C-alpha positions, 0 to 999 in steps of 0.5 A: 621076704627078705630079712634084711635092710633091703635098701643095702647091697648083699647077695640075698638083696640081690637075688630077690631084687632080680627074681621080683623083676623076671617076675613082673617081666612074665606078668605076675604082681610081686611086692618085697616085705622087709625090716624098715631102716632108720633114716631111710625113706621107702619111695618104692610101692613094691615094698612093704616095710616091718618093724626095723633091723639091727645091725650085729656082727656074725662070723666074722661078717657085718651082718643084720637081725630082723627085730619085731616091734612089740605091736607089730602082730596086728600090722602084719594080720592087717597086711597079710589080709590087705595084699592077699598073697597066693605065695609067700617067699621067704629067704633066710627064714630062720633069721630072728623074728620078723620072718617067723612072725610073718610066716606064722600069721600066713595062710598062704602057700609058704616057699622059703629059700636057704642061701646061709652057709656056716663054717665048720668051725666049733662056733659054727657047729655050735650055731647050727645044733642050736637052730635044729630044733628052731628051723625043724619048727619052721620047715613044718610050716613050709610048702616048698624048700629051696637051698642055693647049692648043695652046702645049705642043702647038706645042713637042712637034710640034717632037720628036714627029711622031706624034699630039698630043691636045689636051686642057685642064685641066678646070674643076669647075663644081660649085665655080665657078658664079654660085651662090657667095656674095660677101663681104659687106665687098666689097658697098659699091658700088665695082666690085671688080677682082680678081687672084688667083694666086702673086705672081712676077715673071712673074705681072705684078702689079706692071703691073697695080697701076700700071694701077690707080693711074692708072685710080683717078684717072680712076675712083674708085669702084673697088678692087683686091684682090689674092690670093696670095703669093710673092717679089713680095709685099714689092715690091707692099706698098711700091709701095702704102705709097709711093703711098698707094692705100687701095684696094688689098686685099693678102690674102697667101694665101687657102684654096682654100675662099675662092676660089669667094666671092672670084670671086663678090665680083668685078666684073673678073678680071684676070690680067696674066701675062707669060709661062709659061702653057699655058692659064690656069685662074685666067681659067676659073674666073672666067669660069665665076663669070660674071666679065668677064675682061681680061688680058695676051696671052701664048699660054696666055691667048689659047687661052682668050680668043678671039672676044669674049675676046680684045678685052679681052687687052692686050699684055704689060707695056702699062700704059695698055692695061690700064688703058684695058680696065679703065675700059671695063669699070668704067663698064659694067655691061651689059658686064660682065653681057654678057661674064660671060655670053659666059664661061660659055658658053665655059667648058662646054667645060672641064668635067671630065665633058667633059675626062675623057671624052675622056681615057678615050677615050685610055685606051681606044684605047690599051689596045685598041690593041698596042704597036707596034714591039716589036722597038725596046723594047730599043733605047728602053729603052737610049737612057732608060737613058743618060739617067738615068744622065746625070741621076743624076750631076747629082742623086746628090749634091743 
């Protein structure tokens, strides 16, 4: 189950899509449950829409909450009875409120993957404290728990003492690899640095632009390509224009099919995200295409760039340090190639084949074991019902 608009690009949506396809390729029947979206028609037989989604601003990033309708419970029961799922796999199950309603009604084996990472700020700590009792009641109904890295696992361990399976996001190595064709316009001898992602404040792209401005003064044969859009777009455009940074290309939104070619077109990939990353899919995609990677050392990125990769991590907001790492790689083609080969070897641990094997193993263990403590089910349901009632009071009038 996806708690967000499934038809919008995003890390969780991509994870669910790839996992679903991999499971289908192995002969399993898969359907995706997601909130409906106004103005978007569902033309897919494998997607079931429930309720609706609401856009919100969370952690300085535009996000969504899935909002349940007042009379949705009957439809949920009817849908679950019709589909008779062996397993319900929830992604971000703590997101109000649809996942909780479905979990409350489910008699299937319930598995959940936790993706989110909270920043080490006052706001982040406040959210964590407020959610502790809430998540405790959710995990009580789950038969298996997955965290995509040590970052969400550490948060969960404060609320859940059972086994937390760390299974990362996967990468489709058939799409992201060294065989992709670069865009010819970037094959002019300049060293190309790429950023690809949403232009939100927490992604820290302004720090990369400022570092690039310094870099140009020491090494002129370089270009910065920024692909993506977001709240920071106008601010970045204004800065580039004010300082006449002609070697910065702001591409705006790019299609999914163009992303592998953009990675192929760059020499260095840089992601200066400040916080809020649980893993780092863009780092893995760049590594899979054989590119050297420079990034800010947020907790999620540190789980990907380990050992040799950690040499190119920089303390968040450190512009000078970012410039120095980019300068070293820009000047040294041999070093870039060396780090690219390291990344290709490392990213094999994140292939969808390997990730799906681990998830199926958890499914099998959960299906083959009896759900324990059956006498506590009524109490667990009562706890969840109280939580759903409180959430409904908040969201029913939205």
